[in-house]
N, C-alpha and C positions, 0 to 999 in steps of 0.2 A: 129716538134719540141721534143726536144730529153727530157724524163724528169726520171729521177732515185729515185725510192723510197727505204726507209732501212727502216722496224719496226722492235722494239723488239716484241719479241714471243706472241704472244695476242690471243684471240680466234675468232678475229675480224678481220681479214685479208682484202685488198681493191684489186681491181683492177686497174689499170691506166686506164683515160676512155677518149679518145679523138675523140666527137663528130663531125660529119661532119661543123656542121655551125659553133664550133667552133675553126675548123682546119681553116676552111675561112677566119678570123678573127684574127687569132693567138692567141687563147685563148685556154689556158691548163682546162679542165673543168676535175673534177676530181670526184668521184663518193661520196656521201654524206656521211660524216663520221656517224658509225656506236653508238651510243648512249643509246642502250635497258645495255648494261653490263658496271657497274662503278668498278674498281679498287680500291679497300677501305681497307689499313690497318687497324687496331682495334680502334676505337679513333681518325682517322686521317681522314678527309675528302679529298680525291684528290686534285692537283691545277695543271693544263694544263697553260705551260710558252708557250707561244708564241714569237721565236725569227727569225726573217727576217733577209739575213744578206748579204750584198755586198761585196767579194770580201776582209771581213777586217779579218785580221789576228790577230786581239783581240778577236773575237767570242771566239774561243778558252777557252781563261782564263775567259769567261763571263758566259761559260756553267760550266766550273772550277766552280766560285764563287756562283755560283746559288745552287751548291749541296753542295759545301762545305761552305756553310754560313746557311744552312737550319735545323733546329729546329726537321726536321723530310723528312729528304731527301727519304724516302723511300714514303711518301706520293705526290711528284713531278713527272710529267710528260714532259718532255721536244718537242717541237715539232719545228720543224729547221727548215727553206728555206733557201738554201745555193745555190747563184748563184756568182761560183766561176772561175776564169781560169787553175787555175789546184790545183794537191790534197794540196799542200801546205799552202791554203786557209781554208782548211777543220776546221772545227767546231768543230770537238768530236775528240781526238786523239785515234790510234788503239786499245793501250791497256788504259782501262776507266774504273773504277770500277763503275758508273755507266749505263754505256749503252744500258742495256738494258730497260733503264728506257728512251732512246730518240729517237725518231724518224723525221728522215731525209726525205725532198727532195726535190733534186743538179739536178738544170736546168743548161747548160753553161751561163758565163757572157753577154753574145752577146745578148743570148732571154731575156732577163730581162727587164719589163716593170714599175721599178718604185717600189718605195715602199709601196702603197695602193695593187699592184697585189700579191707582194712578202705575204703581212701580206691573202691575201686571201688564197695562197696556204700553210700557217701554218696552216689558221683553216681547213681546211680538213685534218688534222692529230689530233684532236678535240677527244673524244675517249666518252664523257657525264661526262668528270670529274666534283666535286663538282664546284670548282674555277676556271675562267680565267684571267691569268695573261698575260700582252702585255710587254716585254721591248722590247728596242733597244739591237744589238749587240757589245756595246762599254761600259757595264755595269757594276757595280759592288754594294753589298750588304750589308748592316749593318745582325749580328750577329742576326738570328731566325726570319728572311724578311718575314719567310709562317706565323709565328703564332701571331708574329705582326700585318699583315695587316686580317689576320682573325678575330683577336679581336675588331681592327679598325672598320669596315666592319658590326660587332654586334652594333656600338654604332652609327651606322649612322641612323638618323629618318627619314627611310623609308624603304618600302616595296622591292627595288629593288635597292643599295645602290653600288656606283662603285667607286673607289678610285682612283686618279687622279691626275697629275699636271707636270712641267717641272724640272726633277729631278735638281740641282746643277750639275755645273762641277766639278768633281772629281779632275781635274786639276787646279782648281784656289784656292778651297775649304778644299781641301781632304776631309776628310769623318769625320769631328768632328764639322762640322758647326751645329747650332744649329736652326738654321731662317728656316725656311722652305716656299718654292716657291706658291705661289698662282696664280692660274690663272685665274684670274679675270679681266685682260687688255685685250680689241680687238680696232681693227681699219680694217682700207680697204687697200689692196693693189689695185696698178696702175690696175689689171685687174679684181678690185670687189671683188677681195675673203676675206672674213671677216679672219681675223688673229688674234692669240693672242699674248699676255705679262702676263711673271709671275711676282708678287713683292714679293721681301721677306719680311715676317712677323714672328713675334715671334710663338712658337708653340701654338695651342691652344688646349684647356683639351678637348675638343668632333670635331670629323671632322668637318670642317668650309665647308657649301655649295658653289658650286662656281656653274659656265654657261655653262663651255666647258672642252671635257677632252683632253687629249695629247697622242701623237701616243707613245710617250719614254717611259710613265710609266699607268698602266690601270690594275685597280685590283679587279674584281668583280664576280657575279654568274657567270655557266658554262651557265646560261639560255643567257646572253646574245647572245650566238653564234651561238644558237638555232631560237634564238626570231628575233634576228639582223646580221643576215648572213653577209659575205665581200663577197662584189662586185667582181667577176671575172674579167669584162670589163668596167675598169679605167684605160687605159695606161698611163703614166708617170705622173702619177697623185702627187704633190706633198702638195703644195700649194694650201690648197680645204681639203684634204682628213680630217682632225682635224674637219673642222667645219663642215663636209657633215656628219660623223659620230657621233657628236654631238650633231646634230640634232634629227639622224636616232633612237639614243637612248632614248632619251628624251620624242620622239613623241611617244616610245612604253614602256612608263611608267617609266625608270632609272631617278634616280637624280643621280649628282654627287658633291663627297666632297672631301678636302684636308687631308692629312694624315695628323694627329696629329707629325711625328716627317719625318723625312726622312729614307725613306727604301731604296731606290737605289740612287747611283751617276752615271754621263754617263760623258763620254769623247769628247765632241764636240769638232770641226777643225778638229782633226786629220790629216794637213795640208801635210801628205806625205803618207796619205792611198790612195788606188784609189776610184775614186769618178764615178757613173752610170752617172752622167751629162758628166761626161770627156772621160769615154771612148766613148760613141756611138752618132754616129755622126749624127747629126736630129733627134734628141729623141724630140726636141720641134715641131715636125711637126706634132707629132700626139695629142699634146694633147688643141688643142682646139675645138677640139669636145668632150674631155673628159670634158673641164670646162662647153661647154654648156649644158653638163648632167645634172654635178652639180647644177648649177645655174640654171637649169628647175625644178628641183629637191626641193635645196631651197625655190625656188619661188611657189611651190605647185602647178605646174602645169603640173606635172610628175608623174605618179601613174605606179607603179611597184613594181616587189618582191624586189628589194634589194631600196626602197624608203623611203617614210619615214610609221613611226609606225602609229595606230588607238585610241593612247592611248589619248594624247595632238596631238592640230592643231599645225602647224608649227609658224600659229599668236602666239599663246600662248607664245610659246617656246621663240619668237621673243621680246613679249613682257617680257617675267620673266629674259632674256637675258641684256636686257636694248640696244636693237637691233632697229634701222630703216630700215630695209634691204633697202626698196625702194629709203630712202633718203641718204642711205650708212653713215650712223652714229652710232658712239655708246657711251650709258653711262653707260658699265660696270664697271668701275673704278669706277664713285662714288657709285654705287651700290652696289659691293662688296669687293672693293679694301679697307674695311677699318677696 
């Protein structure tokens, strides 16, 4: 497996580590991120932004917008996993003002293993920043998104709050829509995986509690990556990524809230853009063992490092979320979409 790590100058450089066991199953394992030092500009706690990109020509504009829209771009560090076919798909231009604040890990697109694995690779570029943000590689931001997220997080009535939702479609709504998508509906698909749906609601005065997290927008304390680390061995997982991370975070003591206003906007569809599932023949062949592992964790049968937390039980989570996991039914809409 080939990988290239591009790092901004920092006192903590990591070596790329591929263990024998990891190589045997085709999993790239990186040395644990050093978290003893923080890079803190005065008065502005730092933010680590995770961006997983698969051959996405829009990624370069996402990175530009991320810095251009920030109130304090000097507090932002970006960790990018690029899964590219050639240099034209790179996420960062050669001459870029904020290049020193971008950390990149690049692998050939033929070695991609889906978004969950890519997010794991992004997480290895974390350096102990105060806040963690996760977005997709085709995202735009409102002005001063960083300051707004920090302020909203402080409004949440929880010890470990996380802001999250499905962002609006930028091409359908533009960036002026006021209603905010709330991640409150859920149902089981044909594989028995719980999936989510958002309902647009008028902005609330305070962040609204919800039972689920989104892969496309998360903002919370940096402790999320230390206490609930991404699993490097969930190849080809797409449907199932969000419910697994939701359950792991909630049972580890984290609570989820909808932003009081739209912070980011997403480009859904992108019909002409390369897709992982179209490029890689037979990717579904490795999905069955991954789904079996996910279901085992969600049923409370599998105890492991990348499993559930110890602050609350999975049974308490299903009760809170309004989900009967055994019967494969959900009443989360009635409980949270109000």
